[in-house]
N, C-alpha and C positions, 0 to 999 in steps of 0.2 A: 612305159612300165608294163609289166606282165604279172598276172596273178596265177599261181600254179598250186595244185594239190597233188601230193604223192602219198599213197596210203594203201592199206589193206584192211579188210573187215571180215565179218562172219560170212558174208556172201562170196568172198573170193579166196578165203584161206581156211583150212580146217583148224580146229582148236589146238592140235598138236603143234602147228606152226605158229599160231597167234600167241601162244603162251611164251614162245621164244622171242617173238617180235614185239616186245612191250618194254616199258620202263617202270622201274620201281620208284616210289616217291623220292628216295634220297638221290636218285640219279637225274632227276628232272632238271635241276639247276645247271649242271655241267652239260647235259645233253642239249638243252636249249641254247646256251651260250655258244657251244661249238657249232651248232647248226647255223646260227646267225653269222659266225665268223667265216663261213664258206665264201670264197671269193666272189661268187656271182649273186649272193643273196643280199638284198637290201633290207627286208623285214622278214620276220619268221614267227610263227605260232606253232606249238606242238600240242596235238590233241591225242591223248592215250587213254583208253578205257578198256573194259574187259572184252569188248567186241571189236575194237578198232584202234589202229595206230595211224595217224595222219600228220603230215607236215604241210602247213600253208605258207607259201613263199611269195614274196614280191621281188621281182628281178627285172633287170633291163631286158627288153625284148631280144636284143642281139645275143644275150647270154642265157636265154631260157634253156636251151639244150644243155649247156654246161651246168646250169643250176640243178637240173633234173639228174644228170649223171653224178654230180658231186653229192647230191642228197642220198642217192642209192649207195654210193661208197660210204657215206656217213652211217647209213643204216647198217651196212655190212659190218662196220667196225663195232657199232654198239650191240648188234645182235650176236656178234661172234660167229658169223657164218658167211660163206661166199654168196655173192649176189645171185648166183644161179639157183640157190635154194629157195629164194623168195621172189625173185624178179617176175616170174610168170603169174604171181598172185597179186601183183600191184595194179592199181588203177592210177592213171595220170590224167588230170583235167586241167585245162587252161582257160583263162579269161571267163567268158560267160558260163561255160560248163563248170568251172571251179566255183564261181559265185553261186550258181544254182545248187551245187552240191552242198555248200555250207548252209544255205537256207533250208535245204531238205534235212540235213543232219540236225540242225538246231531245233527244228519243228518236230523231230522224231519220225520223219517220213522215211528215213533210211535205216531206222533201227530194226533189230530183230523183232521187237514188239512195236508195231506201228503206232506212233503217237505217244509213246512213253515220254515222260517229262524228266526223267533222271538225266538224260543226255543234255538237256538244256542247261542244267546246273554245271555239267562237266565242260560244256563249251564255254560257258561264262568263266569258269575257273581257269581254263586253259588261256583264255584271252587276258584275264587279269594277271595271271602268272607271267605272261609275255610282257605285259605293260610294266609290271614291277621290275622285270629284268631288262627293260628298255630294248627288247628285240622286235617289238611291233611299233609301227609309226602311224602317220596320218592315214595312209590308205587302208591297211589291215584293221586299224582301230575303228575306222568308220564302217568298214564292211562287217566286222564282227558285232559292233553295236547295233547296226541295222538288222542283222540276222537274229540277234537275241530279242530285240524289240518286236520283230515280226512274229517270232515263235510264241512269245507271251500273248500277243494280240490274238493269234488264231486259236490258241488253246482256250483263251477266255471266250472268244466269240462262238466257237463251235463245240466246246466241251469235249474235245478229242480224247481227253484222259478220264472222262466220267466213268467209263466201264474199265475197272482195273485189270490190266493184262500185262503187268510188269513181269520180269523174270522171277521175282520173289513171289508174285501171285501165281505164276505158272507152277512154281514148286509146290505151292499148297494145293493147286488143282490136281496135280499128278498124285500127290500123297492121298488125297481124298478118294482117288480111283483105286488105290491100293488098300486103303483101310476104310471100312464103312463109317467108323466113328473115331475121331482123333482125341476125344476126351480121355484124359488120363495117359495118353501116349507120351513117352519120354522123348523129347526133341533136344538134341545137342546142336547148338549153333556155334560155329567157329568164326569168330570175328564180331566186333561191336561197332563197325563203321556204318556207312549209309545203307549198303545192301543188307548187312546183318540186322540193322534196325527194321527195315521193311519186312524182312522175313519174320522177325520176332513178332511184329505187329499182326501179320497175317495169321500166324499159328496161334497167337494168343486169342484171336477172335474165334478160333476153331476149338478152343478149350484144351489145347495141349499143355503138358507140363514142360516148361522151358529151362534149359541150362545154357548159360552164355559162357563160353570159354574164349579168353582173349589174352594177347601177350601182355597188355597193360591191364592190370587187375582193376584199377580205378574205373576204366572205361567199361569193363564188364559189369562192375557193380552198378554203374549209372544206368545201363540199359536194363539190367535185371530188375532194378527198382522200378523202371517205367512199365515193364510188362509182367511184374510179379513172378519172376523166376529166380533161379540160383545163379551164382557166378563162380567161376574157377579160372585157373590159368591154363595155357596151352600144354604145359607140362603134365597136366592131369588127364590128357586125352586117353591113354591106354586104360586107365581106371574107368573113365566115363563111358567108354565104348561098351562095357559090360552091361550097363543098365539102359543104354539108348535103344530106342526103336527106329529113330530117324536121325541121321547125321547130315548137317548142311554146312558146306564150306563156303565162306564169303571173304576170306582174308586176302592180303596181297603178299603172302609169304612166297619167297623165291623157290622154296622146296616143298614137296608134299608134307602135310602135317599128319595125315592118316596113310600109312603105308600098306601095301598089300599083305605083308606079313602080319601086321597088327590085326587086319580084318580076318585073316585065316585063323589066327590064334584065338580070337574072340568068338568066331563063328563055330569053332569046334566044340565049344562048351555051352552052346545055347540051342534051343529048339524052336525059337520064334524068328520071324524074318527080320532082316536088317536092311533099311533103305538108306542109300548113300546119294545125296543130291549135291553135286559140285557146281556152284555158281561162280567159282573163282577162276581167275586167269593171271598168272600160272595156276594150274590146278592144285587144290588143297588135298585131293584124295587120289591116290594112285589107282589106275584102272585095275579092276579085279573081276573075275568071272567065276562064280561058284554057286551052288545050290543055296537057296534061302537068303541070298544077298542080291539086292536089286540096285544097280549102280547107274546113275545118269549124270551126264555133264552138260555144258552149255549148248552143244549142238543138238542134244536130244530135246531141249525145251522148245526149240524152234518148231518142231513138228507138233508138239503138244498144244501150243497156243493158237495154231492156225484157225481152229474152230471159233475162237473168241474175237477174231479180227475182221469179220465181214463188215460190220457197221463202220468200224474205224477206216477201213480201206475206202469205203464210199466217201466218207468225209475227207480223207486224204486226197482223193481225186479233185475235190473242190478246192482244197488248199493249194494244190499244185498250180492251179491257174493263177493264184495270187502271186506266186513267185515271179511270174513274167513281169508284173507291174513293179515288183521290188528291184528286179535287175535293171529295168529301164531307169528307175529312180536313182539307183547307184551309179549308173553310167552317166546320167545327167549331172550328178554331183561331181564325178570325175572331171567332166568338162568344165565345171565352174572353177576348178583349180587353176585354170589358165589365167583367170582374171585376178586372182589373189595378188600376184606380184605387182600388177599394174595399179591396183587399189592402194597397196602399200607405198608404191613409188609416188603416187599422186598425193597421198596424205603427207609423205615425207617432204615433197616439194612445197606444199603449202606451209608446213611447219618451218622449213628453211627460209621461205620468203618472209614469213612473219618475223623470224629472229633477225634476219638481215635488216628489215625495215626498222625494227626496234633499235638495233645498234646505231643505224644511221640517224634516227631521231634523237637518241641520247647524245650523240656527238654534236648535233646541231643545237640541241637545247640542254646544255650541261647543268643549268640551274633548275631543271624540272624536278619537282618534289616527288616523293615516293608514291603518294596517293594518286597524283595525276599520272605518273608512269604506269601504275597498275591499271588505272581506268582506261588509258589508251591501249595498253596491251590486251585488255579484255575485249575491247571493241574491235581491235585488229584481228584477234583470234576468231571472233564471231563473223567478221567480214570474210575471212578466208574460208571458214566452214560453210557459209552460205554460198560462196562462189563455187565450191567443190561439191556441194550437196547434190545438185541435179546430175552432173556427170557420174558420180559414184552410184546413185540410185539406178541410173540407166545402165551402167555397166553390170550391176548385179541382176537387173531384170532380164537382160538379154544374154547373160552368161550361158554358154553351151549352144548357142544358136549361130547361124551364119552371120546374122546382123551383129551379134555380139562380137564375133571375131573381127569384123570390119571396124566396129567401134573401138575395140582394143587397139588396133593398129593406128586408127585415127587419133586416139587419145595420146598414144606414145609419141606420135609425130607433133601434134599441136602443143603438147606440154613439154616436149623435148625430154622425154623420160628414158630414152635409150641410154644404156650404160656408156660411160666415157672411156673405159679401158677394158682390156681383155679379162682382167680379174673380176670386174663387176659383171661383165658379160657371162662369165662362167657361173657366178653366183645366181644371176637371174635365170639362167638355164636350169640350174638345180631346182630353184623354187618353182619354175614354170611346170615341171614334170610333163614331159612330152608324151601325149597320148595320140598324136596324129596317126601313128601306125597301128594303134590298137584296133582290134576288130570291133565294129559297131554291133549292137544287138542284132541277132539274126532276124531276117524278115518274118520268120515263123513266130518268134517271140513277140515282135511288135504287133503282128497281125492278131495273135491270140489275145494280147492285152487290149487291143482296140475293140475286138469283138466282145470282150467281157464288159467294157465300158458301155458299148451300145446295148448289149443284151440286158444289162441291169440298170441302165439309166432311168432314174425316177422310180426304181423298184427297191434296190438295195443300196444302202450307204455303208461302206466298209468302215468299221471303227478304227 
């Protein structure tokens, strides 16, 4: 089997392209199901955020090229544009590179704001969404679970997110550069979701007067109650622009909520500056250029936060080395899958032996009372379990090693576990999941992981 990632993000594609290469919440169900239905795809997870759109695929090694091509055709249909428009902005990772990429994404190392934790929740949501729709299976489930656990661990161990530099925080930093004091400034926040909530909390701490505008009034009311602001609907935007000093877009609207004509009309009848901060993708605010109007979008924030990332980048370098160990652990787990069908067959053999022996005993002793029958069955079960205990333990302990492979073959031969017919053989092959042709971890990865163990032996214990 082969793990593949195909995607684009803020490092490979401009915001004008990213806002077209994304999925709205109501599209996710159908998009994910149709992705999984591609002929070469065995498992699939779809991760889409304001700064990235990625598909994680499990496919047969022989069909990897086909899976990549079909996934790009699938993107073309969903994005409503020819492949040529976005193909050069895609990155494609396979096997170890794909696994490393997911660990980096989950830990926030690949984010616009290094170390931010919002992406961790988004990765978890994407995985749980795939599990709920049964598009992910044993392999991707284990990979995502391990990546999420790793990200939580390193954030806790290193305090990577202690210095707040999220996009929401970056918006408040930029605003403080434009206004000496935000106390009393009228801030209009479009959207009451996760990003809108973070923005509201930052600007509340700076003393700004907040108005929350949202499509669902109840959600606006809830957030306004938390931050001590007002709440309105999105239909009130033209009116609210008149009094706003700062407008911040955070919704998932497919079309701009603040048009260029709205801004021009409003700016013509005011003498104070208007700051437009667009954190949404697709963009909530149409691009506009005119005097006394200061407009910024997601790409602008990347430049603003660079000064706040030096410490985080140093920590990120340390965390990068931990990923080598995680990849080796994941590959070792993959190797253990080979032993699973043998263990199941061994236990089934023992169960079958016990049942046959009990039937034979009951035929020879028809007058056996129920209490005696249960007692004999219990002891027979214990005997079979004890007989198989040592082989099972040894198979588990040596899984993923050369000795383990030899032991698997020996167990199959000694206990006559080979399938009896072609149909059973096919089932066994499916369960076995062939990784013989999968690339082993690179020598560099193994070497770096080994060096870390030597360098920190007796000094640092990783939690």
